[in-house]
Structure formats: structure tokens, C-alpha cells
Backbone as ProteinMPNN parsed JSONL, in Angstrom:
{"seq_chain_A": "MSETPAAEPAEGAAGASDASGFVEALMDTELYSIGAFFCDEHPDLVDEVVRRSEAIEEAGLEAYARAHSEPVEQAFETLLTGLAVRYYKAVAG", "coords_chain_A": {"N_chain_A": [[-57.403, 20.518, -5.012], [-55.21, 19.661, -2.581], [-51.917, 18.431, -2.308], [-50.615, 16.087, -0.073], [-47.585, 15.767, 1.579], [-45.628, 12.788, 1.532], [-45.284, 10.734, 4.366], [-42.39, 10.66, 6.375], [-40.35, 7.789, 6.875], [-40.254, 6.164, 10.028], [-37.355, 6.331, 12.003], [-36.549, 4.772, 14.116], [-37.124, 1.75, 14.369], [-36.199, 0.819, 11.852], [-33.652, 1.982, 11.782], [-32.422, 0.735, 13.955], [-32.412, -1.883, 13.069], [-30.763, -1.668, 10.817], [-28.362, -0.909, 12.077], [-27.884, -3.161, 13.623], [-27.481, -5.07, 11.63], [-25.187, -4.031, 10.487], [-23.323, -4.273, 12.602], [-23.323, -7.052, 12.844], [-22.107, -7.677, 10.415], [-19.574, -6.674, 10.914], [-18.704, -8.541, 12.697], [-18.231, -10.671, 11.139], [-15.573, -11.002, 10.168], [-12.08, -11.585, 9.531], [-10.305, -10.365, 11.294], [-11.898, -9.93, 13.562], [-12.404, -12.603, 14.232], [-9.816, -13.507, 14.877], [-9.297, -11.944, 17.147], [-11.387, -12.828, 18.85], [-10.727, -15.547, 19.124], [-8.199, -15.361, 20.369], [-8.894, -14.088, 22.801], [-10.58, -16.022, 23.909], [-8.902, -18.279, 24.115], [-6.623, -17.41, 25.475], [-7.158, -15.802, 27.899], [-5.777, -14.745, 30.063], [-3.684, -13.379, 28.945], [-4.592, -11.215, 27.545], [-4.614, -8.436, 28.38], [-1.868, -7.952, 28.416], [-1.05, -8.377, 25.717], [-2.433, -6.35, 24.459], [-1.297, -4.12, 25.7], [1.364, -4.369, 24.8], [0.967, -4.144, 22.014], [0.096, -1.512, 21.818], [2.415, -0.233, 22.636], [4.041, -0.88, 20.497], [2.738, 0.504, 18.456], [3.244, 3.123, 19.31], [6.082, 3.279, 19.302], [6.793, 2.408, 16.786], [7.103, -0.179, 14.389], [9.639, -1.39, 13.534], [11.489, -0.066, 15.228], [10.544, -0.826, 17.76], [10.921, -3.618, 17.64], [13.731, -3.749, 17.398], [14.512, -2.55, 19.843], [13.574, -4.427, 21.633], [14.905, -6.666, 20.985], [13.833, -8.559, 19.15], [12.529, -10.398, 16.35], [11.234, -8.566, 13.54], [8.974, -9.646, 12.411], [7.804, -11.056, 14.527], [7.158, -8.972, 16.247], [5.302, -7.724, 14.611], [3.255, -9.671, 14.542], [2.45, -9.561, 17.207], [1.516, -6.918, 17.292], [-0.625, -7.08, 15.436], [-2.25, -9.013, 16.68], [-2.909, -7.687, 19.063], [-4.338, -5.512, 17.997], [-6.456, -6.928, 16.865], [-7.658, -8.018, 19.141], [-8.513, -5.685, 20.449], [-10.312, -4.736, 18.524], [-12.184, -6.846, 18.471], [-13.152, -6.707, 21.15], [-14.284, -4.151, 21.119], [-16.335, -4.393, 19.216], [-17.824, -6.592, 20.14], [-18.57, -5.719, 22.582]], "CA_chain_A": [[-56.953, 19.433, -4.196], [-53.823, 19.842, -2.181], [-51.18, 17.182, -2.108], [-49.992, 15.952, 1.233], [-46.297, 15.082, 1.427], [-45.543, 11.438, 2.115], [-44.677, 10.72, 5.7], [-41.044, 10.105, 6.467], [-40.348, 6.565, 7.676], [-39.693, 6.276, 11.378], [-35.981, 5.843, 12.003], [-36.333, 3.877, 15.245], [-37.03, 0.322, 14.078], [-35.337, 0.599, 10.695], [-32.282, 2.342, 12.164], [-31.902, -0.317, 14.841], [-32.183, -3.053, 12.228], [-29.571, -1.374, 10.016], [-27.199, -0.946, 12.974], [-27.676, -4.564, 13.987], [-26.894, -5.72, 10.456], [-23.825, -3.526, 10.339], [-22.498, -4.897, 13.639], [-23.167, -8.459, 12.454], [-21.111, -7.719, 9.344], [-18.263, -6.465, 11.535], [-18.341, -9.78, 13.379], [-17.907, -11.664, 10.122], [-14.281, -10.633, 9.588], [-10.961, -12.353, 10.058], [-9.751, -9.644, 12.446], [-12.792, -10.247, 14.679], [-12.171, -14.008, 14.579], [-8.514, -13.593, 15.545], [-9.481, -11.371, 18.479], [-12.238, -13.722, 19.635], [-9.954, -16.751, 19.424], [-7.171, -15.04, 21.366], [-9.548, -13.827, 24.089], [-11.091, -17.298, 24.429], [-7.817, -19.224, 24.391], [-5.575, -16.82, 26.326], [-7.727, -14.645, 28.614], [-4.779, -14.195, 30.981], [-2.69, -12.599, 28.2], [-5.259, -10.156, 26.782], [-4.105, -7.108, 28.757], [-0.456, -7.86, 28.029], [-0.9, -8.223, 24.269], [-2.922, -5.007, 24.125], [-0.258, -3.185, 26.155], [2.507, -4.454, 23.876], [0.611, -3.613, 20.694], [0.088, -0.056, 21.947], [3.825, 0.193, 22.67], [4.536, -0.991, 19.12], [2.152, 1.643, 17.737], [3.932, 4.348, 19.719], [7.502, 3.265, 18.93], [7.002, 1.999, 15.405], [7.357, -1.611, 14.322], [11.067, -1.73, 13.513], [12.139, 0.458, 16.432], [10.139, -1.689, 18.875], [11.595, -4.917, 17.478], [15.143, -3.536, 17.737], [14.627, -2.259, 21.274], [13.237, -5.629, 22.397], [15.707, -7.759, 20.416], [12.983, -9.601, 18.586], [12.333, -10.223, 14.907], [10.157, -7.664, 13.147], [7.786, -10.477, 12.17], [7.198, -11.351, 15.825], [6.545, -7.715, 16.705], [4.112, -7.511, 13.786], [2.217, -10.585, 15.028], [1.954, -8.997, 18.465], [0.733, -5.742, 16.924], [-1.863, -7.519, 14.803], [-3.074, -9.68, 17.692], [-3.436, -6.643, 19.939], [-5.37, -4.789, 17.262], [-7.594, -7.837, 16.728], [-8.309, -8.105, 20.453], [-9.206, -4.416, 20.669], [-11.424, -4.723, 17.575], [-13.166, -7.806, 18.985], [-13.755, -6.186, 22.371], [-15.106, -2.993, 20.781], [-17.527, -4.832, 18.493], [-18.608, -7.511, 20.98], [-19.086, -4.951, 23.714]], "C_chain_A": [[-55.495, 19.64, -3.834], [-53.173, 18.483, -1.93], [-50.533, 17.196, -0.74], [-48.667, 15.226, 1.039], [-46.33, 13.723, 2.125], [-44.822, 11.526, 3.453], [-43.29, 10.086, 5.631], [-41.096, 8.819, 7.287], [-39.71, 6.81, 9.043], [-38.32, 5.643, 11.396], [-35.751, 4.786, 13.067], [-36.114, 2.428, 14.862], [-36.088, 0.051, 12.916], [-33.883, 0.902, 11.034], [-31.652, 1.287, 13.042], [-31.566, -1.559, 14.038], [-30.925, -2.869, 11.384], [-28.312, -1.461, 10.868], [-26.871, -2.379, 13.351], [-27.016, -5.325, 12.841], [-25.446, -5.297, 10.247], [-22.889, -4.186, 11.343], [-22.283, -6.38, 13.321], [-22.128, -8.608, 11.35], [-19.703, -7.524, 9.899], [-17.762, -7.735, 12.215], [-17.913, -10.863, 12.394], [-16.618, -11.282, 9.395], [-13.183, -11.479, 10.227], [-10.365, -11.686, 11.296], [-10.578, -9.928, 13.695], [-12.532, -11.674, 15.161], [-10.852, -14.2, 15.319], [-8.644, -13.083, 16.981], [-10.301, -12.27, 19.385], [-11.473, -14.97, 20.052], [-8.932, -16.47, 20.518], [-7.788, -14.824, 22.743], [-10.058, -15.115, 24.721], [-9.973, -18.222, 24.892], [-6.79, -18.707, 25.394], [-6.097, -15.618, 27.124], [-6.729, -13.979, 29.563], [-3.752, -13.31, 30.277], [-3.284, -11.397, 27.461], [-4.691, -8.774, 27.111], [-2.663, -6.915, 28.306], [-0.287, -7.646, 26.526], [-1.406, -6.859, 23.813], [-1.88, -3.97, 24.521], [0.924, -3.184, 25.185], [2.169, -3.875, 22.507], [0.555, -2.087, 20.722], [1.514, 0.498, 21.978], [4.434, 0.136, 21.27], [4.003, 0.16, 18.279], [2.916, 2.922, 18.045], [5.37, 4.402, 19.213], [7.721, 3.069, 17.444], [7.485, 0.552, 15.399], [8.842, -1.969, 14.402], [11.787, -1.256, 14.769], [11.797, -0.406, 17.645], [10.879, -3.025, 18.805], [13.07, -4.806, 17.855], [15.319, -3.374, 19.236], [14.372, -3.493, 22.134], [13.937, -6.877, 21.877], [14.835, -8.922, 19.933], [12.812, -9.354, 17.089], [11.139, -9.308, 14.619], [8.866, -8.449, 12.94], [7.053, -10.796, 13.469], [6.514, -10.107, 16.386], [5.273, -7.427, 15.911], [2.968, -8.418, 14.231], [1.607, -10.076, 16.331], [1.075, -7.789, 18.197], [-0.621, -6.155, 16.367], [-2.804, -8.193, 15.806], [-3.695, -8.658, 18.632], [-4.528, -5.831, 19.269], [-6.631, -5.634, 17.134], [-8.37, -7.945, 18.037], [-9.1, -6.825, 20.724], [-10.431, -4.305, 19.766], [-12.551, -5.643, 18.088], [-13.899, -7.246, 20.198], [-14.668, -4.998, 22.084], [-16.412, -3.413, 20.105], [-18.423, -5.696, 19.375], [-19.204, -6.812, 22.191], [-18.684, -5.414, 25.018]], "O_chain_A": [[-54.646, 19.779, -4.715], [-53.787, 17.545, -1.423], [-49.972, 18.205, -0.312], [-48.629, 14.174, 0.4], [-46.972, 13.545, 3.16], [-43.878, 12.296, 3.627], [-43.066, 9.107, 4.919], [-41.807, 8.757, 8.29], [-38.751, 7.57, 9.174], [-38.13, 4.546, 10.871], [-34.837, 3.974, 12.93], [-35.003, 1.92, 15.02], [-35.262, -0.859, 12.991], [-32.983, 0.169, 10.625], [-30.47, 0.976, 12.891], [-30.556, -2.215, 14.292], [-30.119, -3.79, 11.249], [-27.306, -2.021, 10.434], [-25.702, -2.763, 13.391], [-26.106, -6.125, 13.057], [-24.595, -6.106, 9.877], [-21.791, -4.611, 10.986], [-21.184, -6.901, 13.508], [-21.353, -9.564, 11.352], [-18.75, -8.135, 9.415], [-16.558, -7.976, 12.299], [-17.301, -11.857, 12.784], [-16.575, -11.244, 8.166], [-13.347, -12.015, 11.323], [-9.964, -12.369, 12.238], [-10.02, -10.143, 14.771], [-12.449, -11.92, 16.365], [-10.78, -14.968, 16.278], [-8.157, -13.718, 17.917], [-9.961, -12.458, 20.553], [-11.561, -15.401, 21.202], [-8.807, -17.235, 21.474], [-7.267, -15.319, 23.742], [-9.978, -15.283, 25.938], [-10.082, -18.869, 25.934], [-6.153, -19.499, 26.089], [-5.533, -14.528, 27.031], [-6.83, -12.782, 29.832], [-3.024, -12.568, 30.937], [-2.552, -10.643, 26.82], [-4.327, -8.025, 26.204], [-2.287, -5.829, 27.864], [0.528, -6.825, 26.106], [-0.859, -6.277, 22.876], [-1.608, -3.041, 23.76], [1.42, -2.126, 24.798], [2.995, -3.189, 21.904], [0.929, -1.44, 19.744], [1.789, 1.559, 21.419], [5.239, 0.99, 20.899], [4.739, 0.732, 17.474], [3.203, 3.713, 17.146], [5.829, 5.446, 18.749], [8.73, 3.517, 16.899], [8.194, 0.122, 16.308], [9.246, -2.766, 15.248], [12.615, -1.985, 15.315], [12.667, -0.688, 18.469], [11.402, -3.5, 19.813], [13.6, -5.671, 18.552], [16.194, -4.005, 19.83], [14.897, -3.594, 23.243], [13.612, -7.997, 22.271], [15.067, -10.086, 20.26], [12.939, -8.221, 16.625], [10.163, -9.287, 15.368], [7.783, -7.961, 13.263], [5.822, -10.806, 13.505], [5.415, -10.19, 16.935], [4.285, -6.945, 16.465], [1.822, -7.973, 14.291], [0.395, -10.151, 16.531], [0.01, -7.646, 18.798], [-1.652, -5.63, 16.788], [-4.014, -7.966, 15.777], [-4.877, -8.752, 18.961], [-5.532, -5.498, 19.897], [-7.742, -5.125, 17.277], [-9.601, -7.96, 18.034], [-10.241, -6.888, 21.182], [-11.479, -3.828, 20.202], [-13.717, -5.251, 18.127], [-15.127, -7.304, 20.266], [-15.708, -4.846, 22.725], [-17.47, -2.853, 20.389], [-19.644, -5.547, 19.357], [-20.208, -7.252, 22.751], [-19.072, -4.827, 26.028]]}, "name": "protein", "num_of_chains": 1, "seq": "MSETPAAEPAEGAAGASDASGFVEALMDTELYSIGAFFCDEHPDLVDEVVRRSEAIEEAGLEAYARAHSEPVEQAFETLLTGLAVRYYKAVAG"}
């Protein structure tokens, strides 16, 4: 009697379910909530906050704050908000 190997489970349905669960978990984070709130409340400022956060990433937090004569804490809030918006947009699609 020869043994037949067990069939591998199909990845289609299970893989889609796993991916869906993973994305749902990404939506259940504070960073996602911050991004969603900002996009809902300030849609006219989304591009600007993303642009500024990218400039902060490139220059560095302290250097950006100095160059723009603003407190480091304010630059950090802008950086975090921009990151949150980008995270939200990437996850929400």
C-alpha cells in the first residue's frame, strides 16, 4: 500500500483572509487614527503636511526647526502628522 501525501491547502482563500486580517490590524493603531482624523478634518492641508514632513526627514528634526525658526516640538508634531497621513493613505488605499 502506498501512502499518498496530503494535499497542500489552497493559498487563495486562506491567503486573502490572512491578508485582510493583517490590514484590519494595521487599521487598529494610533498612527492610523491620527492620519484618518487629520485627513477627515483638514483635507486641504494633507499635501502640505506631507510635504513638510518629508522636508523634516531630509533635513533632520533639529536642523529643520532651526531653519524655520520653530520649536523642535512643533517640527516633531508636523513630522508625526505627516507620517500618520502617509501611513493612513497607504493602508486605506
